[in-house]
N, CA, C and O atoms as a GROMACS GRO file, in nm:
protein
  348
    1MET      N    1   5.584   8.124 -10.794
    1MET     CA    2   5.451   8.182 -10.801
    1MET      C    3   5.351   8.082 -10.857
    1MET      O    4   5.242   8.067 -10.801
    2SER      N    5   5.385   8.015 -10.965
    2SER     CA    6   5.290   7.920 -11.025
    2SER      C    7   5.270   7.797 -10.936
    2SER      O    8   5.165   7.734 -10.942
    3SER      N    9   5.371   7.763 -10.855
    3SER     CA   10   5.354   7.647 -10.767
    3SER      C   11   5.254   7.676 -10.656
    3SER      O   12   5.183   7.586 -10.611
    4SER      N   13   5.246   7.801 -10.609
    4SER     CA   14   5.147   7.835 -10.506
    4SER      C   15   5.006   7.830 -10.564
    4SER      O   16   4.912   7.787 -10.496
    5PHE      N   17   4.989   7.874 -10.689
    5PHE     CA   18   4.858   7.861 -10.754
    5PHE      C   19   4.821   7.716 -10.775
    5PHE      O   20   4.704   7.678 -10.763
    6MET      N   21   4.920   7.634 -10.805
    6MET     CA   22   4.895   7.491 -10.824
    6MET      C   23   4.853   7.426 -10.693
    6MET      O   24   4.764   7.342 -10.691
    7ASN      N   25   4.917   7.466 -10.583
    7ASN     CA   26   4.882   7.412 -10.452
    7ASN      C   27   4.740   7.453 -10.414
    7ASN      O   28   4.662   7.371 -10.364
    8ILE      N   29   4.705   7.579 -10.436
    8ILE     CA   30   4.570   7.626 -10.406
    8ILE      C   31   4.469   7.553 -10.496
    8ILE      O   32   4.361   7.516 -10.452
    9GLY      N   33   4.506   7.534 -10.621
    9GLY     CA   34   4.419   7.463 -10.714
    9GLY      C   35   4.395   7.319 -10.671
    9GLY      O   36   4.283   7.268 -10.682
   10MET      N   37   4.498   7.253 -10.622
   10MET     CA   38   4.483   7.114 -10.575
   10MET      C   39   4.391   7.109 -10.453
   10MET      O   40   4.311   7.017 -10.440
   11ILE      N   41   4.402   7.206 -10.363
   11ILE     CA   42   4.315   7.211 -10.245
   11ILE      C   43   4.170   7.229 -10.287
   11ILE      O   44   4.081   7.165 -10.232
   12VAL      N   45   4.147   7.317 -10.383
   12VAL     CA   46   4.011   7.340 -10.432
   12VAL      C   47   3.957   7.214 -10.498
   12VAL      O   48   3.841   7.178 -10.475
   13VAL      N   49   4.037   7.148 -10.579
   13VAL     CA   50   3.994   7.024 -10.645
   13VAL      C   51   3.962   6.917 -10.542
   13VAL      O   52   3.864   6.844 -10.558
   14MET      N   53   4.042   6.905 -10.437
   14MET     CA   54   4.017   6.806 -10.333
   14MET      C   55   3.887   6.838 -10.258
   14MET      O   56   3.810   6.747 -10.227
   15PHE      N   57   3.862   6.966 -10.230
   15PHE     CA   58   3.738   7.004 -10.162
   15PHE      C   59   3.617   6.971 -10.248
   15PHE      O   60   3.518   6.917 -10.198
   16VAL      N   61   3.623   7.002 -10.376
   16VAL     CA   62   3.511   6.972 -10.467
   16VAL      C   63   3.489   6.821 -10.475
   16VAL      O   64   3.374   6.775 -10.474
   17ALA      N   65   3.596   6.745 -10.483
   17ALA     CA   66   3.583   6.598 -10.488
   17ALA      C   67   3.520   6.546 -10.359
   17ALA      O   68   3.433   6.459 -10.365
   18MET      N   69   3.561   6.596 -10.244
   18MET     CA   70   3.502   6.552 -10.117
   18MET      C   71   3.354   6.589 -10.113
   18MET      O   72   3.273   6.512 -10.061
   19TRP      N   73   3.319   6.704 -10.166
   19TRP     CA   74   3.179   6.747 -10.169
   19TRP      C   75   3.095   6.646 -10.246
   19TRP      O   76   2.991   6.602 -10.197
   20PHE      N   77   3.138   6.609 -10.367
   20PHE     CA   78   3.060   6.519 -10.451
   20PHE      C   79   3.065   6.374 -10.405
   20PHE      O   80   2.972   6.297 -10.431
   21ILE      N   81   3.172   6.334 -10.336
   21ILE     CA   82   3.185   6.194 -10.295
   21ILE      C   83   3.121   6.169 -10.158
   21ILE      O   84   3.061   6.064 -10.138
   22LEU      N   85   3.133   6.263 -10.064
   22LEU     CA   86   3.087   6.239  -9.928
   22LEU      C   87   2.967   6.324  -9.886
   22LEU      O   88   2.866   6.270  -9.842
   23ILE      N   89   2.978   6.454  -9.898
   23ILE     CA   90   2.879   6.544  -9.838
   23ILE      C   91   2.747   6.541  -9.913
   23ILE      O   92   2.641   6.527  -9.851
   24ARG      N   93   2.750   6.553 -10.043
   24ARG     CA   94   2.626   6.560 -10.122
   24ARG      C   95   2.542   6.433 -10.110
   24ARG      O   96   2.421   6.444 -10.088
   25PRO      N   97   2.599   6.312 -10.124
   25PRO     CA   98   2.516   6.191 -10.107
   25PRO      C   99   2.458   6.178  -9.966
   25PRO      O  100   2.345   6.131  -9.950
   26ALA      N  101   2.534   6.218  -9.864
   26ALA     CA  102   2.483   6.211  -9.727
   26ALA      C  103   2.364   6.305  -9.709
   26ALA      O  104   2.267   6.269  -9.642
   27GLN      N  105   2.370   6.423  -9.768
   27GLN     CA  106   2.258   6.517  -9.760
   27GLN      C  107   2.135   6.462  -9.831
   27GLN      O  108   2.023   6.480  -9.784
   28LYS      N  109   2.155   6.396  -9.946
   28LYS     CA  110   2.042   6.336 -10.018
   28LYS      C  111   1.977   6.226  -9.936
   28LYS      O  112   1.854   6.217  -9.930
   29ARG      N  113   2.059   6.140  -9.872
   29ARG     CA  114   2.004   6.032  -9.789
   29ARG      C  115   1.927   6.090  -9.671
   29ARG      O  116   1.819   6.040  -9.637
   30GLN      N  117   1.980   6.193  -9.608
   30GLN     CA  118   1.914   6.255  -9.494
   30GLN      C  119   1.781   6.317  -9.537
   30GLN      O  120   1.682   6.304  -9.465
   31LYS      N  121   1.777   6.381  -9.650
   31LYS     CA  122   1.653   6.442  -9.700
   31LYS      C  123   1.549   6.333  -9.730
   31LYS      O  124   1.432   6.350  -9.697
   32ALA      N  125   1.591   6.223  -9.792
   32ALA     CA  126   1.499   6.113  -9.822
   32ALA      C  127   1.444   6.050  -9.694
   32ALA      O  128   1.326   6.015  -9.688
   33THR      N  129   1.528   6.036  -9.594
   33THR     CA  130   1.484   5.979  -9.466
   33THR      C  131   1.381   6.069  -9.399
   33THR      O  132   1.280   6.020  -9.348
   34ILE      N  133   1.406   6.198  -9.398
   34ILE     CA  134   1.312   6.292  -9.337
   34ILE      C  135   1.178   6.290  -9.411
   34ILE      O  136   1.073   6.294  -9.348
   35GLU      N  137   1.182   6.285  -9.543
   35GLU     CA  138   1.058   6.278  -9.622
   35GLU      C  139   0.981   6.150  -9.590
   35GLU      O  140   0.859   6.153  -9.577
   36MET      N  141   1.053   6.037  -9.579
   36MET     CA  142   0.989   5.910  -9.546
   36MET      C  143   0.924   5.917  -9.410
   36MET      O  144   0.810   5.873  -9.393
   37GLN      N  145   0.994   5.972  -9.311
   37GLN     CA  146   0.941   5.981  -9.175
   37GLN      C  147   0.821   6.074  -9.168
   37GLN      O  148   0.730   6.051  -9.088
   38ASN      N  149   0.819   6.178  -9.248
   38ASN     CA  150   0.707   6.270  -9.249
   38ASN      C  151   0.586   6.216  -9.326
   38ASN      O  152   0.474   6.264  -9.306
   39SER      N  153   0.606   6.118  -9.412
   39SER     CA  154   0.496   6.065  -9.492
   39SER      C  155   0.432   5.940  -9.431
   39SER      O  156   0.343   5.880  -9.491
   40ILE      N  157   0.477   5.900  -9.312
   40ILE     CA  158   0.420   5.782  -9.246
   40ILE      C  159   0.274   5.808  -9.212
   40ILE      O  160   0.238   5.916  -9.166
   41LYS      N  161   0.191   5.706  -9.235
   41LYS     CA  162   0.049   5.720  -9.202
   41LYS      C  163   0.002   5.596  -9.128
   41LYS      O  164   0.069   5.493  -9.126
   42ARG      N  165  -0.114   5.607  -9.069
   42ARG     CA  166  -0.172   5.497  -8.992
   42ARG      C  167  -0.190   5.374  -9.082
   42ARG      O  168  -0.238   5.386  -9.195
   43GLY      N  169  -0.152   5.258  -9.031
   43GLY     CA  170  -0.165   5.134  -9.105
   43GLY      C  171  -0.038   5.091  -9.178
   43GLY      O  172  -0.029   4.977  -9.224
   44ASP      N  173   0.061   5.180  -9.189
   44ASP     CA  174   0.188   5.144  -9.253
   44ASP      C  175   0.263   5.042  -9.168
   44ASP      O  176   0.262   5.050  -9.045
   45ARG      N  177   0.327   4.947  -9.234
   45ARG     CA  178   0.416   4.853  -9.166
   45ARG      C  179   0.555   4.913  -9.172
   45ARG      O  180   0.604   4.948  -9.280
   46VAL      N  181   0.620   4.925  -9.055
   46VAL     CA  182   0.750   4.993  -9.047
   46VAL      C  183   0.850   4.908  -8.969
   46VAL      O  184   0.814   4.813  -8.899
   47VAL      N  185   0.976   4.945  -8.985
   47VAL     CA  186   1.086   4.886  -8.908
   47VAL      C  187   1.159   5.002  -8.842
   47VAL      O  188   1.194   5.099  -8.908
   48THR      N  189   1.182   4.991  -8.712
   48THR     CA  190   1.255   5.095  -8.641
   48THR      C  191   1.404   5.080  -8.665
   48THR      O  192   1.449   4.979  -8.720
   49ILE      N  193   1.481   5.180  -8.625
   49ILE     CA  194   1.626   5.172  -8.642
   49ILE      C  195   1.686   5.063  -8.553
   49ILE      O  196   1.799   5.021  -8.575
   50GLY      N  197   1.610   5.018  -8.454
   50GLY     CA  198   1.654   4.909  -8.367
   50GLY      C  199   1.614   4.772  -8.418
   50GLY      O  200   1.650   4.671  -8.358
   51GLY      N  201   1.538   4.768  -8.530
   51GLY     CA  202   1.500   4.640  -8.590
   51GLY      C  203   1.362   4.590  -8.550
   51GLY      O  204   1.326   4.478  -8.587
   52LEU      N  205   1.285   4.667  -8.475
   52LEU     CA  206   1.153   4.626  -8.431
   52LEU      C  207   1.052   4.648  -8.543
   52LEU      O  208   1.042   4.757  -8.599
   53HIS      N  209   0.977   4.543  -8.576
   53HIS     CA  210   0.875   4.550  -8.681
   53HIS      C  211   0.740   4.578  -8.617
   53HIS      O  212   0.708   4.521  -8.512
   54GLY      N  213   0.660   4.664  -8.679
   54GLY     CA  214   0.528   4.692  -8.625
   54GLY      C  215   0.442   4.765  -8.726
   54GLY      O  216   0.485   4.800  -8.836
   55GLU      N  217   0.318   4.789  -8.684
   55GLU     CA  218   0.221   4.861  -8.768
   55GLU      C  219   0.187   4.992  -8.697
   55GLU      O  220   0.162   4.994  -8.576
   56VAL      N  221   0.185   5.100  -8.773
   56VAL     CA  222   0.156   5.231  -8.716
   56VAL      C  223   0.011   5.235  -8.673
   56VAL      O  224  -0.080   5.210  -8.753
   57ASP      N  225  -0.010   5.267  -8.545
   57ASP     CA  226  -0.146   5.277  -8.490
   57ASP      C  227  -0.191   5.422  -8.482
   57ASP      O  228  -0.306   5.453  -8.514
   58ALA      N  229  -0.102   5.511  -8.440
   58ALA     CA  230  -0.136   5.652  -8.428
   58ALA      C  231  -0.009   5.735  -8.446
   58ALA      O  232   0.102   5.688  -8.423
   59ILE      N  233  -0.030   5.860  -8.487
   59ILE     CA  234   0.083   5.950  -8.508
   59ILE      C  235   0.050   6.083  -8.441
   59ILE      O  236  -0.056   6.140  -8.461
   60GLU      N  237   0.145   6.130  -8.360
   60GLU     CA  238   0.136   6.264  -8.303
   60GLU      C  239   0.246   6.346  -8.368
   60GLU      O  240   0.306   6.304  -8.467
   61ASP      N  241   0.272   6.462  -8.315
   61ASP     CA  242   0.368   6.553  -8.375
   61ASP      C  243   0.505   6.489  -8.394
   61ASP      O  244   0.554   6.482  -8.507
   62THR      N  245   0.567   6.442  -8.288
   62THR     CA  246   0.700   6.381  -8.297
   62THR      C  247   0.700   6.236  -8.250
   62THR      O  248   0.807   6.175  -8.238
   63VAL      N  249   0.582   6.181  -8.224
   63VAL     CA  250   0.571   6.046  -8.168
   63VAL      C  251   0.488   5.957  -8.259
   63VAL      O  252   0.389   6.002  -8.318
   64VAL      N  253   0.529   5.831  -8.270
   64VAL     CA  254   0.455   5.731  -8.347
   64VAL      C  255   0.425   5.614  -8.253
   64VAL      O  256   0.515   5.566  -8.183
   65TYR      N  257   0.301   5.568  -8.252
   65TYR     CA  258   0.262   5.452  -8.173
   65TYR      C  259   0.255   5.332  -8.266
   65TYR      O  260   0.188   5.336  -8.369
   66LEU      N  261   0.325   5.224  -8.229
   66LEU     CA  262   0.328   5.103  -8.310
   66LEU      C  263   0.261   4.989  -8.235
   66LEU      O  264   0.272   4.976  -8.113
   67ILE      N  265   0.191   4.906  -8.311
   67ILE     CA  266   0.138   4.781  -8.258
   67ILE      C  267   0.236   4.673  -8.302
   67ILE      O  268   0.257   4.651  -8.421
   68ILE      N  269   0.295   4.605  -8.203
   68ILE     CA  270   0.396   4.504  -8.236
   68ILE      C  271   0.345   4.362  -8.212
   68ILE      O  272   0.405   4.266  -8.260
   69ALA      N  273   0.236   4.349  -8.138
   69ALA     CA  274   0.173   4.219  -8.113
   69ALA      C  275   0.031   4.247  -8.063
   69ALA      O  276  -0.006   4.363  -8.044
   70ASP      N  277  -0.048   4.142  -8.042
   70ASP     CA  278  -0.182   4.161  -7.989
   70ASP      C  279  -0.174   4.230  -7.854
   70ASP      O  280  -0.102   4.186  -7.764
   71ASN      N  281  -0.248   4.338  -7.839
   71ASN     CA  282  -0.255   4.416  -7.715
   71ASN      C  283  -0.121   4.472  -7.670
   71ASN      O  284  -0.102   4.500  -7.551
   72VAL      N  285  -0.026   4.489  -7.762
   72VAL     CA  286   0.103   4.549  -7.729
   72VAL      C  287   0.123   4.671  -7.818
   72VAL      O  288   0.140   4.660  -7.939
   73ARG      N  289   0.121   4.788  -7.754
   73ARG     CA  290   0.135   4.914  -7.826
   73ARG      C  291   0.253   4.989  -7.765
   73ARG      O  292   0.257   5.011  -7.644
   74VAL      N  293   0.348   5.027  -7.848
   74VAL     CA  294   0.467   5.095  -7.799
   74VAL      C  295   0.478   5.234  -7.862
   74VAL      O  296   0.424   5.260  -7.969
   75LYS      N  297   0.549   5.321  -7.792
   75LYS     CA  298   0.563   5.460  -7.833
   75LYS      C  299   0.707   5.485  -7.877
   75LYS      O  300   0.801   5.452  -7.804
   76PHE      N  301   0.726   5.542  -7.996
   76PHE     CA  302   0.858   5.572  -8.050
   76PHE      C  303   0.862   5.715  -8.099
   76PHE      O  304   0.760   5.772  -8.138
   77GLU      N  305   0.981   5.773  -8.096
   77GLU     CA  306   1.002   5.901  -8.162
   77GLU      C  307   0.994   5.877  -8.313
   77GLU      O  308   1.032   5.771  -8.362
   78ARG      N  309   0.946   5.975  -8.385
   78ARG     CA  310   0.933   5.963  -8.530
   78ARG      C  311   1.068   5.935  -8.596
   78ARG      O  312   1.075   5.862  -8.694
   79GLN      N  313   1.177   5.992  -8.541
   79GLN     CA  314   1.310   5.971  -8.597
   79GLN      C  315   1.360   5.828  -8.582
   79GLN      O  316   1.457   5.789  -8.646
   80ALA      N  317   1.293   5.749  -8.497
   80ALA     CA  318   1.335   5.610  -8.476
   80ALA      C  319   1.284   5.517  -8.584
   80ALA      O  320   1.321   5.400  -8.586
   81ILE      N  321   1.200   5.566  -8.675
   81ILE     CA  322   1.150   5.484  -8.785
   81ILE      C  323   1.257   5.478  -8.892
   81ILE      O  324   1.295   5.581  -8.948
   82GLY      N  325   1.305   5.358  -8.921
   82GLY     CA  326   1.413   5.340  -9.017
   82GLY      C  327   1.366   5.322  -9.159
   82GLY      O  328   1.430   5.371  -9.251
   83ARG      N  329   1.254   5.254  -9.178
   83ARG     CA  330   1.202   5.234  -9.314
   83ARG      C  331   1.057   5.188  -9.308
   83ARG      O  332   1.009   5.137  -9.207
   84VAL      N  333   0.989   5.208  -9.418
   84VAL     CA  334   0.851   5.164  -9.433
   84VAL      C  335   0.854   5.040  -9.522
   84VAL      O  336   0.916   5.042  -9.629
   85LEU      N  337   0.788   4.934  -9.479
   85LEU     CA  338   0.784   4.810  -9.556
   85LEU      C  339   0.674   4.819  -9.662
   85LEU      O  340   0.564   4.868  -9.635
   86VAL      N  341   0.705   4.771  -9.781
   86VAL     CA  342   0.608   4.770  -9.889
   86VAL      C  343   0.557   4.627  -9.901
   86VAL      O  344   0.634   4.534  -9.924
   87ASP      N  345   0.426   4.611  -9.886
   87ASP     CA  346   0.367   4.476  -9.894
   87ASP      C  347   0.327   4.442 -10.035
   87ASP      O  348   0.276   4.333 -10.061
   0.00000   0.00000   0.00000
């Protein structure tokens, strides 16, 4: 009887450990990324998840327009912005 409680206890301990080691940090990173993507404004220098550097020219609901060179304006999904560069 006590060995079955011990087995259940070990499963619970392993689940809690997995929660704190894997799931919780991933959720925090995802939340921070979404906040960063929602706070992008015109004039920010950004890097896409593909490594393209550019300056935000315009923002629509789910689309961001980047200027990557003179007279070169490209359209990206907001989720494609990987980070905002701090100058």
